[in-house]
Biotite code that builds the C-alpha atoms (Angstrom):
import biotite.structure as struc

atoms = struc.array([
    struc.Atom([19.802, 24.733, 41.101], chain_id="A", res_id=1, res_name="MET", atom_name="CA", element="C"),
    struc.Atom([19.497, 21.171, 39.853], chain_id="A", res_id=2, res_name="ALA", atom_name="CA", element="C"),
    struc.Atom([22.610, 19.433, 38.761], chain_id="A", res_id=3, res_name="SER", atom_name="CA", element="C"),
    struc.Atom([22.905, 18.171, 35.160], chain_id="A", res_id=4, res_name="PRO", atom_name="CA", element="C"),
    struc.Atom([22.942, 14.582, 36.427], chain_id="A", res_id=5, res_name="ASP", atom_name="CA", element="C"),
    struc.Atom([19.628, 15.035, 38.262], chain_id="A", res_id=6, res_name="ARG", atom_name="CA", element="C"),
    struc.Atom([17.914, 16.623, 35.243], chain_id="A", res_id=7, res_name="SER", atom_name="CA", element="C"),
    struc.Atom([19.160, 13.784, 32.998], chain_id="A", res_id=8, res_name="ARG", atom_name="CA", element="C"),
    struc.Atom([17.854, 11.292, 35.523], chain_id="A", res_id=9, res_name="THR", atom_name="CA", element="C"),
    struc.Atom([14.458, 13.029, 35.601], chain_id="A", res_id=10, res_name="ALA", atom_name="CA", element="C"),
    struc.Atom([14.332, 13.043, 31.771], chain_id="A", res_id=11, res_name="GLN", atom_name="CA", element="C"),
    struc.Atom([15.335, 9.400, 31.673], chain_id="A", res_id=12, res_name="SER", atom_name="CA", element="C"),
    struc.Atom([12.617, 8.508, 34.163], chain_id="A", res_id=13, res_name="GLN", atom_name="CA", element="C"),
    struc.Atom([10.029, 10.411, 32.138], chain_id="A", res_id=14, res_name="ALA", atom_name="CA", element="C"),
    struc.Atom([11.079, 8.593, 28.969], chain_id="A", res_id=15, res_name="VAL", atom_name="CA", element="C"),
    struc.Atom([10.977, 5.271, 30.806], chain_id="A", res_id=16, res_name="ASP", atom_name="CA", element="C"),
    struc.Atom([7.463, 6.050, 32.080], chain_id="A", res_id=17, res_name="ALA", atom_name="CA", element="C"),
    struc.Atom([6.215, 6.881, 28.568], chain_id="A", res_id=18, res_name="VAL", atom_name="CA", element="C"),
    struc.Atom([7.754, 3.712, 27.161], chain_id="A", res_id=19, res_name="GLN", atom_name="CA", element="C"),
    struc.Atom([6.306, 1.614, 29.967], chain_id="A", res_id=20, res_name="ALA", atom_name="CA", element="C"),
    struc.Atom([2.823, 3.086, 29.445], chain_id="A", res_id=21, res_name="ALA", atom_name="CA", element="C"),
    struc.Atom([3.026, 2.393, 25.721], chain_id="A", res_id=22, res_name="PHE", atom_name="CA", element="C"),
    struc.Atom([4.280, -1.157, 26.301], chain_id="A", res_id=23, res_name="ALA", atom_name="CA", element="C"),
    struc.Atom([1.382, -1.773, 28.692], chain_id="A", res_id=24, res_name="GLU", atom_name="CA", element="C"),
    struc.Atom([-1.107, -0.452, 26.135], chain_id="A", res_id=25, res_name="LEU", atom_name="CA", element="C"),
    struc.Atom([0.473, -2.542, 23.377], chain_id="A", res_id=26, res_name="TYR", atom_name="CA", element="C"),
    struc.Atom([0.497, -5.755, 25.413], chain_id="A", res_id=27, res_name="LEU", atom_name="CA", element="C"),
    struc.Atom([-3.037, -5.200, 26.662], chain_id="A", res_id=28, res_name="GLY", atom_name="CA", element="C"),
    struc.Atom([-4.639, -4.208, 23.381], chain_id="A", res_id=29, res_name="GLN", atom_name="CA", element="C"),
    struc.Atom([-2.654, -5.863, 20.577], chain_id="A", res_id=30, res_name="TYR", atom_name="CA", element="C"),
    struc.Atom([-4.814, -8.984, 20.340], chain_id="A", res_id=31, res_name="LEU", atom_name="CA", element="C"),
    struc.Atom([-8.042, -6.975, 20.529], chain_id="A", res_id=32, res_name="ARG", atom_name="CA", element="C"),
    struc.Atom([-6.950, -4.632, 17.725], chain_id="A", res_id=33, res_name="VAL", atom_name="CA", element="C"),
    struc.Atom([-5.686, -7.589, 15.688], chain_id="A", res_id=34, res_name="LEU", atom_name="CA", element="C"),
    struc.Atom([-9.037, -9.361, 16.097], chain_id="A", res_id=35, res_name="GLY", atom_name="CA", element="C"),
    struc.Atom([-10.945, -6.224, 15.108], chain_id="A", res_id=36, res_name="TYR", atom_name="CA", element="C"),
    struc.Atom([-8.922, -5.870, 11.934], chain_id="A", res_id=37, res_name="LEU", atom_name="CA", element="C"),
    struc.Atom([-8.908, -9.583, 11.129], chain_id="A", res_id=38, res_name="ARG", atom_name="CA", element="C"),
    struc.Atom([-12.702, -9.634, 11.119], chain_id="A", res_id=39, res_name="HIS", atom_name="CA", element="C"),
    struc.Atom([-12.599, -6.900, 8.511], chain_id="A", res_id=40, res_name="ARG", atom_name="CA", element="C"),
    struc.Atom([-9.817, -8.044, 6.197], chain_id="A", res_id=41, res_name="VAL", atom_name="CA", element="C"),
    struc.Atom([-10.095, -11.808, 6.659], chain_id="A", res_id=42, res_name="GLY", atom_name="CA", element="C"),
    struc.Atom([-6.420, -12.672, 6.360], chain_id="A", res_id=43, res_name="GLN", atom_name="CA", element="C"),
    struc.Atom([-4.175, -12.873, 9.398], chain_id="A", res_id=44, res_name="LEU", atom_name="CA", element="C"),
    struc.Atom([-1.038, -11.543, 7.677], chain_id="A", res_id=45, res_name="ALA", atom_name="CA", element="C"),
    struc.Atom([-2.912, -8.536, 6.348], chain_id="A", res_id=46, res_name="GLU", atom_name="CA", element="C"),
    struc.Atom([-4.496, -7.889, 9.750], chain_id="A", res_id=47, res_name="ALA", atom_name="CA", element="C"),
    struc.Atom([-1.071, -8.110, 11.413], chain_id="A", res_id=48, res_name="GLU", atom_name="CA", element="C"),
    struc.Atom([0.309, -5.510, 8.987], chain_id="A", res_id=49, res_name="ASP", atom_name="CA", element="C"),
    struc.Atom([-2.593, -3.160, 9.677], chain_id="A", res_id=50, res_name="LEU", atom_name="CA", element="C"),
    struc.Atom([-2.272, -3.695, 13.425], chain_id="A", res_id=51, res_name="THR", atom_name="CA", element="C"),
    struc.Atom([1.398, -2.784, 13.210], chain_id="A", res_id=52, res_name="SER", atom_name="CA", element="C"),
    struc.Atom([0.387, 0.390, 11.387], chain_id="A", res_id=53, res_name="GLU", atom_name="CA", element="C"),
    struc.Atom([-2.074, 1.263, 14.173], chain_id="A", res_id=54, res_name="VAL", atom_name="CA", element="C"),
    struc.Atom([0.602, 0.917, 16.841], chain_id="A", res_id=55, res_name="PHE", atom_name="CA", element="C"),
    struc.Atom([3.139, 2.805, 14.733], chain_id="A", res_id=56, res_name="ARG", atom_name="CA", element="C"),
    struc.Atom([0.700, 5.713, 14.551], chain_id="A", res_id=57, res_name="ILE", atom_name="CA", element="C"),
    struc.Atom([0.070, 5.437, 18.279], chain_id="A", res_id=58, res_name="ALA", atom_name="CA", element="C"),
    struc.Atom([3.790, 5.561, 18.998], chain_id="A", res_id=59, res_name="TRP", atom_name="CA", element="C"),
    struc.Atom([4.243, 8.620, 16.806], chain_id="A", res_id=60, res_name="GLU", atom_name="CA", element="C"),
    struc.Atom([1.335, 10.417, 18.495], chain_id="A", res_id=61, res_name="ARG", atom_name="CA", element="C"),
    struc.Atom([2.028, 9.305, 22.065], chain_id="A", res_id=62, res_name="ARG", atom_name="CA", element="C"),
    struc.Atom([2.820, 12.890, 23.075], chain_id="A", res_id=63, res_name="ASP", atom_name="CA", element="C"),
    struc.Atom([-0.117, 14.483, 21.241], chain_id="A", res_id=64, res_name="GLN", atom_name="CA", element="C"),
    struc.Atom([-3.044, 12.260, 22.179], chain_id="A", res_id=65, res_name="ALA", atom_name="CA", element="C"),
    struc.Atom([-4.262, 10.314, 25.165], chain_id="A", res_id=66, res_name="GLU", atom_name="CA", element="C"),
    struc.Atom([-3.727, 6.759, 24.048], chain_id="A", res_id=67, res_name="LEU", atom_name="CA", element="C"),
    struc.Atom([-6.741, 4.814, 25.217], chain_id="A", res_id=68, res_name="THR", atom_name="CA", element="C"),
    struc.Atom([-8.257, 1.609, 23.857], chain_id="A", res_id=69, res_name="PRO", atom_name="CA", element="C"),
    struc.Atom([-11.019, 3.704, 22.281], chain_id="A", res_id=70, res_name="ALA", atom_name="CA", element="C"),
    struc.Atom([-8.429, 5.880, 20.521], chain_id="A", res_id=71, res_name="TRP", atom_name="CA", element="C"),
    struc.Atom([-6.707, 2.725, 19.230], chain_id="A", res_id=72, res_name="LEU", atom_name="CA", element="C"),
    struc.Atom([-9.959, 1.382, 17.781], chain_id="A", res_id=73, res_name="PHE", atom_name="CA", element="C"),
    struc.Atom([-10.784, 4.669, 16.076], chain_id="A", res_id=74, res_name="VAL", atom_name="CA", element="C"),
    struc.Atom([-7.286, 4.610, 14.606], chain_id="A", res_id=75, res_name="THR", atom_name="CA", element="C"),
    struc.Atom([-7.701, 0.947, 13.611], chain_id="A", res_id=76, res_name="ALA", atom_name="CA", element="C"),
    struc.Atom([-10.961, 1.781, 11.871], chain_id="A", res_id=77, res_name="HIS", atom_name="CA", element="C"),
    struc.Atom([-9.307, 4.632, 9.980], chain_id="A", res_id=78, res_name="ASN", atom_name="CA", element="C"),
    struc.Atom([-6.334, 2.437, 9.010], chain_id="A", res_id=79, res_name="VAL", atom_name="CA", element="C"),
    struc.Atom([-8.759, -0.241, 7.764], chain_id="A", res_id=80, res_name="TRP", atom_name="CA", element="C"),
    struc.Atom([-10.748, 2.320, 5.726], chain_id="A", res_id=81, res_name="ARG", atom_name="CA", element="C"),
    struc.Atom([-7.528, 3.598, 4.140], chain_id="A", res_id=82, res_name="ASN", atom_name="CA", element="C"),
    struc.Atom([-6.564, 0.003, 3.357], chain_id="A", res_id=83, res_name="HIS", atom_name="CA", element="C"),
    struc.Atom([-9.915, -0.591, 1.629], chain_id="A", res_id=84, res_name="VAL", atom_name="CA", element="C"),
    struc.Atom([-9.486, 2.603, -0.394], chain_id="A", res_id=85, res_name="ARG", atom_name="CA", element="C"),
    struc.Atom([-6.003, 1.485, -1.492], chain_id="A", res_id=86, res_name="ARG", atom_name="CA", element="C"),
    struc.Atom([-7.331, -1.915, -2.538], chain_id="A", res_id=87, res_name="GLU", atom_name="CA", element="C"),
    struc.Atom([-10.164, -0.338, -4.524], chain_id="A", res_id=88, res_name="VAL", atom_name="CA", element="C"),
    struc.Atom([-7.762, 2.099, -6.134], chain_id="A", res_id=89, res_name="ARG", atom_name="CA", element="C"),
    struc.Atom([-5.360, -0.710, -7.038], chain_id="A", res_id=90, res_name="LEU", atom_name="CA", element="C"),
    struc.Atom([-8.218, -2.529, -8.768], chain_id="A", res_id=91, res_name="GLY", atom_name="CA", element="C"),
    struc.Atom([-9.125, 0.661, -10.604], chain_id="A", res_id=92, res_name="GLU", atom_name="CA", element="C"),
    struc.Atom([-5.500, 1.171, -11.614], chain_id="A", res_id=93, res_name="ILE", atom_name="CA", element="C"),
    struc.Atom([-5.328, -2.327, -13.051], chain_id="A", res_id=94, res_name="ARG", atom_name="CA", element="C"),
    struc.Atom([-8.591, -1.810, -14.928], chain_id="A", res_id=95, res_name="GLN", atom_name="CA", element="C"),
    struc.Atom([-7.442, 1.542, -16.305], chain_id="A", res_id=96, res_name="ALA", atom_name="CA", element="C"),
    struc.Atom([-4.177, 0.110, -17.517], chain_id="A", res_id=97, res_name="ILE", atom_name="CA", element="C"),
    struc.Atom([-5.874, -2.912, -19.029], chain_id="A", res_id=98, res_name="ALA", atom_name="CA", element="C"),
    struc.Atom([-8.347, -0.616, -20.773], chain_id="A", res_id=99, res_name="GLY", atom_name="CA", element="C"),
    struc.Atom([-5.632, 1.642, -22.052], chain_id="A", res_id=100, res_name="SER", atom_name="CA", element="C"),
    struc.Atom([-3.762, -1.320, -23.449], chain_id="A", res_id=101, res_name="LEU", atom_name="CA", element="C"),
    struc.Atom([-6.894, -2.503, -25.307], chain_id="A", res_id=102, res_name="ALA", atom_name="CA", element="C"),
    struc.Atom([-7.286, -5.659, -23.262], chain_id="A", res_id=103, res_name="VAL", atom_name="CA", element="C"),
    struc.Atom([-10.733, -4.831, -21.897], chain_id="A", res_id=104, res_name="THR", atom_name="CA", element="C"),
    struc.Atom([-12.259, -5.460, -25.299], chain_id="A", res_id=105, res_name="SER", atom_name="CA", element="C"),
    struc.Atom([-11.550, -9.130, -24.583], chain_id="A", res_id=106, res_name="GLN", atom_name="CA", element="C"),
    struc.Atom([-13.162, -8.965, -21.167], chain_id="A", res_id=107, res_name="LEU", atom_name="CA", element="C"),
    struc.Atom([-16.790, -9.951, -20.987], chain_id="A", res_id=108, res_name="GLY", atom_name="CA", element="C"),
    struc.Atom([-19.105, -8.905, -18.209], chain_id="A", res_id=109, res_name="ALA", atom_name="CA", element="C"),
    struc.Atom([-18.093, -10.839, -15.128], chain_id="A", res_id=110, res_name="GLY", atom_name="CA", element="C"),
    struc.Atom([-15.208, -12.592, -16.869], chain_id="A", res_id=111, res_name="ASP", atom_name="CA", element="C"),
    struc.Atom([-13.027, -12.970, -13.796], chain_id="A", res_id=112, res_name="ASP", atom_name="CA", element="C"),
    struc.Atom([-10.543, -15.311, -15.474], chain_id="A", res_id=113, res_name="ALA", atom_name="CA", element="C"),
    struc.Atom([-9.528, -12.742, -18.090], chain_id="A", res_id=114, res_name="LEU", atom_name="CA", element="C"),
    struc.Atom([-9.494, -9.948, -15.533], chain_id="A", res_id=115, res_name="GLU", atom_name="CA", element="C"),
    struc.Atom([-7.308, -12.113, -13.322], chain_id="A", res_id=116, res_name="GLY", atom_name="CA", element="C"),
    struc.Atom([-4.983, -12.636, -16.282], chain_id="A", res_id=117, res_name="ARG", atom_name="CA", element="C"),
    struc.Atom([-4.716, -8.874, -16.769], chain_id="A", res_id=118, res_name="VAL", atom_name="CA", element="C"),
    struc.Atom([-3.896, -8.374, -13.096], chain_id="A", res_id=119, res_name="ILE", atom_name="CA", element="C"),
    struc.Atom([-1.398, -11.235, -13.110], chain_id="A", res_id=120, res_name="ALA", atom_name="CA", element="C"),
    struc.Atom([0.305, -9.881, -16.233], chain_id="A", res_id=121, res_name="ALA", atom_name="CA", element="C"),
    struc.Atom([0.567, -6.421, -14.718], chain_id="A", res_id=122, res_name="LEU", atom_name="CA", element="C"),
    struc.Atom([1.886, -7.810, -11.445], chain_id="A", res_id=123, res_name="ASP", atom_name="CA", element="C"),
    struc.Atom([4.457, -9.952, -13.287], chain_id="A", res_id=124, res_name="ALA", atom_name="CA", element="C"),
    struc.Atom([6.083, -6.938, -14.936], chain_id="A", res_id=125, res_name="LEU", atom_name="CA", element="C"),
    struc.Atom([9.290, -5.450, -13.620], chain_id="A", res_id=126, res_name="ALA", atom_name="CA", element="C"),
    struc.Atom([8.486, -2.756, -11.029], chain_id="A", res_id=127, res_name="PRO", atom_name="CA", element="C"),
    struc.Atom([9.837, 0.060, -13.221], chain_id="A", res_id=128, res_name="ASP", atom_name="CA", element="C"),
    struc.Atom([7.651, -1.030, -16.150], chain_id="A", res_id=129, res_name="GLN", atom_name="CA", element="C"),
    struc.Atom([4.572, -1.390, -13.945], chain_id="A", res_id=130, res_name="ARG", atom_name="CA", element="C"),
    struc.Atom([5.268, 2.012, -12.374], chain_id="A", res_id=131, res_name="ASN", atom_name="CA", element="C"),
    struc.Atom([5.574, 3.697, -15.762], chain_id="A", res_id=132, res_name="LEU", atom_name="CA", element="C"),
    struc.Atom([2.318, 2.146, -16.989], chain_id="A", res_id=133, res_name="LEU", atom_name="CA", element="C"),
    struc.Atom([0.569, 3.316, -13.812], chain_id="A", res_id=134, res_name="VAL", atom_name="CA", element="C"),
    struc.Atom([1.964, 6.835, -14.163], chain_id="A", res_id=135, res_name="MET", atom_name="CA", element="C"),
    struc.Atom([0.947, 7.104, -17.803], chain_id="A", res_id=136, res_name="ARG", atom_name="CA", element="C"),
    struc.Atom([-2.420, 5.353, -17.870], chain_id="A", res_id=137, res_name="TYR", atom_name="CA", element="C"),
    struc.Atom([-3.758, 5.708, -14.353], chain_id="A", res_id=138, res_name="TRP", atom_name="CA", element="C"),
    struc.Atom([-2.276, 8.992, -13.197], chain_id="A", res_id=139, res_name="ASP", atom_name="CA", element="C"),
    struc.Atom([-2.572, 10.299, -16.769], chain_id="A", res_id=140, res_name="GLU", atom_name="CA", element="C"),
    struc.Atom([0.821, 11.964, -16.638], chain_id="A", res_id=141, res_name="LEU", atom_name="CA", element="C"),
    struc.Atom([2.254, 13.202, -19.906], chain_id="A", res_id=142, res_name="ASN", atom_name="CA", element="C"),
    struc.Atom([5.714, 12.397, -21.188], chain_id="A", res_id=143, res_name="GLY", atom_name="CA", element="C"),
    struc.Atom([7.325, 15.482, -19.649], chain_id="A", res_id=144, res_name="ALA", atom_name="CA", element="C"),
    struc.Atom([5.811, 14.775, -16.239], chain_id="A", res_id=145, res_name="GLU", atom_name="CA", element="C"),
    struc.Atom([6.934, 11.136, -16.348], chain_id="A", res_id=146, res_name="CYS", atom_name="CA", element="C"),
    struc.Atom([10.400, 12.269, -17.443], chain_id="A", res_id=147, res_name="ALA", atom_name="CA", element="C"),
    struc.Atom([10.656, 14.666, -14.502], chain_id="A", res_id=148, res_name="ALA", atom_name="CA", element="C"),
    struc.Atom([9.724, 11.921, -12.047], chain_id="A", res_id=149, res_name="ILE", atom_name="CA", element="C"),
    struc.Atom([12.028, 9.345, -13.622], chain_id="A", res_id=150, res_name="LEU", atom_name="CA", element="C"),
    struc.Atom([14.891, 11.755, -14.165], chain_id="A", res_id=151, res_name="GLY", atom_name="CA", element="C"),
    struc.Atom([15.242, 11.083, -17.884], chain_id="A", res_id=152, res_name="CYS", atom_name="CA", element="C"),
    struc.Atom([14.375, 12.705, -21.198], chain_id="A", res_id=153, res_name="SER", atom_name="CA", element="C"),
    struc.Atom([10.920, 12.681, -22.783], chain_id="A", res_id=154, res_name="VAL", atom_name="CA", element="C"),
    struc.Atom([12.104, 10.476, -25.693], chain_id="A", res_id=155, res_name="PRO", atom_name="CA", element="C"),
    struc.Atom([13.463, 8.014, -23.129], chain_id="A", res_id=156, res_name="ALA", atom_name="CA", element="C"),
    struc.Atom([10.035, 7.919, -21.463], chain_id="A", res_id=157, res_name="VAL", atom_name="CA", element="C"),
    struc.Atom([8.335, 7.055, -24.761], chain_id="A", res_id=158, res_name="TRP", atom_name="CA", element="C"),
    struc.Atom([10.915, 4.372, -25.477], chain_id="A", res_id=159, res_name="MET", atom_name="CA", element="C"),
    struc.Atom([10.464, 2.874, -21.997], chain_id="A", res_id=160, res_name="ARG", atom_name="CA", element="C"),
    struc.Atom([6.699, 3.118, -22.327], chain_id="A", res_id=161, res_name="LEU", atom_name="CA", element="C"),
    struc.Atom([6.767, 1.232, -25.642], chain_id="A", res_id=162, res_name="ASN", atom_name="CA", element="C"),
    struc.Atom([8.876, -1.469, -24.015], chain_id="A", res_id=163, res_name="ARG", atom_name="CA", element="C"),
    struc.Atom([6.565, -1.654, -21.004], chain_id="A", res_id=164, res_name="ALA", atom_name="CA", element="C"),
    struc.Atom([3.488, -1.955, -23.232], chain_id="A", res_id=165, res_name="ARG", atom_name="CA", element="C"),
    struc.Atom([5.178, -4.685, -25.270], chain_id="A", res_id=166, res_name="ALA", atom_name="CA", element="C"),
    struc.Atom([6.218, -6.521, -22.096], chain_id="A", res_id=167, res_name="ALA", atom_name="CA", element="C"),
    struc.Atom([2.665, -6.308, -20.774], chain_id="A", res_id=168, res_name="PHE", atom_name="CA", element="C"),
    struc.Atom([1.181, -7.593, -24.029], chain_id="A", res_id=169, res_name="GLN", atom_name="CA", element="C"),
    struc.Atom([3.727, -10.438, -24.190], chain_id="A", res_id=170, res_name="ASP", atom_name="CA", element="C"),
    struc.Atom([3.058, -11.383, -20.574], chain_id="A", res_id=171, res_name="MET", atom_name="CA", element="C"),
    struc.Atom([-0.689, -11.231, -21.130], chain_id="A", res_id=172, res_name="TYR", atom_name="CA", element="C"),
    struc.Atom([-0.444, -13.413, -24.251], chain_id="A", res_id=173, res_name="ALA", atom_name="CA", element="C"),
    struc.Atom([1.862, -15.908, -22.520], chain_id="A", res_id=174, res_name="ALA", atom_name="CA", element="C"),
    struc.Atom([-0.570, -16.259, -19.638], chain_id="A", res_id=175, res_name="MET", atom_name="CA", element="C"),
    struc.Atom([-3.368, -16.910, -22.122], chain_id="A", res_id=176, res_name="GLY", atom_name="CA", element="C"),
    struc.Atom([-1.392, -19.714, -23.739], chain_id="A", res_id=177, res_name="LYS", atom_name="CA", element="C"),
    struc.Atom([-0.798, -21.272, -20.342], chain_id="A", res_id=178, res_name="GLY", atom_name="CA", element="C"),
    struc.Atom([-4.553, -21.287, -19.634], chain_id="A", res_id=179, res_name="GLU", atom_name="CA", element="C"),
    struc.Atom([-5.369, -22.992, -22.944], chain_id="A", res_id=180, res_name="GLN", atom_name="CA", element="C"),
    struc.Atom([-3.214, -26.045, -22.232], chain_id="A", res_id=181, res_name="ARG", atom_name="CA", element="C"),
])
C-alpha cells in the first residue's frame, strides 16, 4: 500500500511533467504561431492577442489532445477565422445601427469618411449606450427582451434607448462639425 506522501509526490511529478511539456511547446512554438497570425492580421498587438488565445486553448485542452505544432497551427487558423468573423460582424453591427438611426441616407457609395464618422460616433458612446443600441438594432431585441437583459423595466429601456439615440446623433453631428473646420 502506497503511503499518502508517495502518492502526492507521484501526482506532483505528473503535474510537473505536464507543465514542463507545455512550457517546452510554448517556448518552441510561440514565435512561429505569432508569425503565422501576424501575416494574417498585419498588426503585432492583434497577432499577440490571438497567439495568447491559441495557447490558452492549448492549456485548457492539454489533457484532451496531443499538443503538437500541427495542432497549434490548426488552432491558430481557427482562432484567426473566428477573429475575422468577429471583425466582419462588428462592421455589420455598425452599419445596421447607422442604418437604423437614419445615417446611411447620408452615406454615398464608397464614402469611407462618413462611414468612419458613424463608426467613430458609435465607438465614442458610453458602453451602456452602445450596448443598448446594438441589442435593439443589431440583435433586433424588443423592449421586453432588452429589459430582461438589463434588469430594468420596459419603459426604462425606451427611455435609455431615446437617450442613446440622441447621444449618437449628437456625437455624429459633432464629429461632422469637426471635419468641416
